C-alpha positions as CSV (number, residue, x, y, z in Angstrom):
1,X,9.8,-5.3,7.5
2,X,6.9,-7.6,6.6
3,X,3.4,-6.7,5.3
4,X,1.0,-6.3,8.3
5,X,-2.9,-6.9,7.5
6,X,-4.0,-5.2,10.3
7,X,-7.8,-6.5,12.0
8,X,-9.3,-3.4,10.0
9,X,-8.0,-4.9,6.7
10,X,-8.9,-8.8,7.2
11,X,-12.3,-7.3,8.0
12,X,-12.6,-5.8,4.7
13,X,-11.2,-8.2,3.4
14,X,-13.6,-10.9,4.5
15,X,-16.4,-8.4,4.2
16,X,-15.7,-8.6,0.0
17,X,-14.8,-11.5,-0.3
18,X,-17.7,-12.8,1.0
19,X,-19.1,-9.8,-0.9
20,X,-20.5,-8.2,2.3
21,X,-19.2,-5.1,1.1
22,X,-19.3,-3.7,-2.8
23,X,-16.2,-3.9,-4.5
24,X,-14.2,-0.9,-5.4
25,X,-10.6,0.3,-6.2
26,X,-7.5,-0.5,-4.3
27,X,-5.5,2.6,-4.3
28,X,-2.0,2.7,-3.0
29,X,-0.5,5.1,-0.9
30,X,2.7,6.8,0.5
31,X,3.2,7.6,4.4
32,X,5.5,10.1,5.9
33,X,5.4,8.5,9.7
34,X,8.2,6.5,11.3
35,X,5.6,4.1,12.2
36,X,5.7,-0.2,12.7
37,X,2.9,-1.2,11.4
38,X,1.2,-3.7,13.8
39,X,-2.4,-5.6,14.2
40,X,-3.5,-2.5,15.5
41,X,-3.2,-0.1,13.3
42,X,-6.2,2.0,11.8
43,X,-5.8,4.4,9.0
44,X,-5.3,7.5,10.6
45,X,-2.3,6.1,13.0
46,X,-0.7,6.9,9.1
47,X,0.2,10.2,7.8
48,X,-0.3,10.1,3.7
49,X,2.9,11.9,1.9
50,X,1.7,15.4,0.9
51,X,3.0,18.1,-1.2
52,X,5.7,17.8,-4.3
53,X,3.4,16.7,-6.9
54,X,2.5,13.1,-4.3
55,X,-0.9,11.4,-5.4
56,X,-1.8,8.4,-4.7
57,X,-2.7,5.4,-7.8
58,X,-5.8,3.6,-7.8
59,X,-4.6,0.0,-8.7
60,X,-6.6,-1.4,-11.6
61,X,-7.7,-5.0,-11.5
62,X,-7.0,-6.0,-14.9
63,X,-3.5,-5.0,-13.6
64,X,-2.6,-7.4,-11.4
65,X,-1.7,-11.2,-11.8
66,X,-2.1,-13.9,-9.2
67,X,-0.5,-17.2,-9.5
68,X,-2.0,-20.4,-10.0
69,X,0.1,-22.2,-7.5
70,X,0.9,-22.0,-3.1
71,X,2.1,-20.3,-2.2
72,X,-0.1,-18.0,-4.1
73,X,0.8,-14.1,-4.7
74,X,-1.0,-11.0,-6.1
75,X,1.5,-8.8,-8.0
76,X,0.5,-5.6,-9.7
77,X,3.1,-4.0,-12.8
78,X,5.5,-1.7,-10.7
79,X,4.1,1.8,-10.0
80,X,6.3,4.8,-10.4
81,X,5.8,8.0,-7.9
82,X,7.5,11.0,-9.4
83,X,7.6,14.5,-7.7
84,X,8.0,17.8,-8.4
85,X,9.8,19.0,-5.8
86,X,10.9,17.4,-1.7
87,X,8.6,16.4,0.0
88,X,10.7,14.7,3.1
89,X,10.7,11.4,4.3
90,X,8.5,8.6,2.7
91,X,8.4,5.4,4.9
92,X,6.2,2.8,3.3
93,X,3.3,2.2,1.7
94,X,-0.6,1.4,2.5
95,X,-3.5,0.3,0.4
96,X,-7.3,1.0,0.8
97,X,-10.9,0.1,-0.5
98,X,-11.8,3.2,-2.6
99,X,-9.2,5.5,-0.8
100,X,-10.5,5.0,2.9
101,X,-10.8,1.6,4.4
102,X,-7.3,-0.1,5.1
103,X,-6.5,-3.2,3.6
104,X,-2.3,-3.1,4.4
105,X,0.6,-1.9,5.3
106,X,4.0,-2.3,5.1
107,X,7.1,-0.5,6.4
108,X,9.8,-0.4,3.5
109,X,12.6,-2.8,4.8
110,X,15.6,-0.1,3.3
111,X,13.8,3.1,4.0
112,X,13.0,5.7,4.7
113,X,14.0,7.5,1.5
114,X,14.3,10.9,1.2
115,X,12.3,12.8,-1.5
116,X,14.4,16.2,-1.6
117,X,14.2,16.8,-5.5
118,X,11.9,16.7,-8.9
119,X,14.4,14.0,-9.8
120,X,13.3,11.5,-6.9
121,X,11.4,8.4,-7.8
122,X,10.0,6.0,-5.9
123,X,9.1,2.7,-6.9
124,X,8.0,-0.7,-6.0
125,X,6.1,-3.2,-7.1
126,X,2.9,-3.8,-4.7
127,X,2.5,-7.3,-4.2
128,X,0.7,-10.1,-1.5
129,X,1.4,-13.8,-0.3
130,X,-0.8,-16.2,1.2
131,X,1.4,-19.0,2.4
132,X,0.2,-22.8,2.6
133,X,0.2,-22.7,6.9
């Protein structure tokens, strides 16, 4: 599945870019409902994972790298979610600003991933690409 920047995310990105909204840390979340995101997706459409020791992760600004050539890619260091026990299926991830405003969402291509024990982990490298077209 491709990364989707819903309309609410585009609005927030523009507000941040033009200093209409105060900057805040990006927060990475996992979602547990079988949702295929669209441009109309809003935060309340997503069921955040819960239980089993899950918690969202703040993505510090210094942990991002941004390429200087086209296409421009912003990549965060690999993030690992560890669990204390089973929580069920994880379908994808979403990024918010300050934990409250949805920026983008992506359904895992090879998912869902079933978290069935404390030894299960979800690892990936959040990134976003802006092409030339």
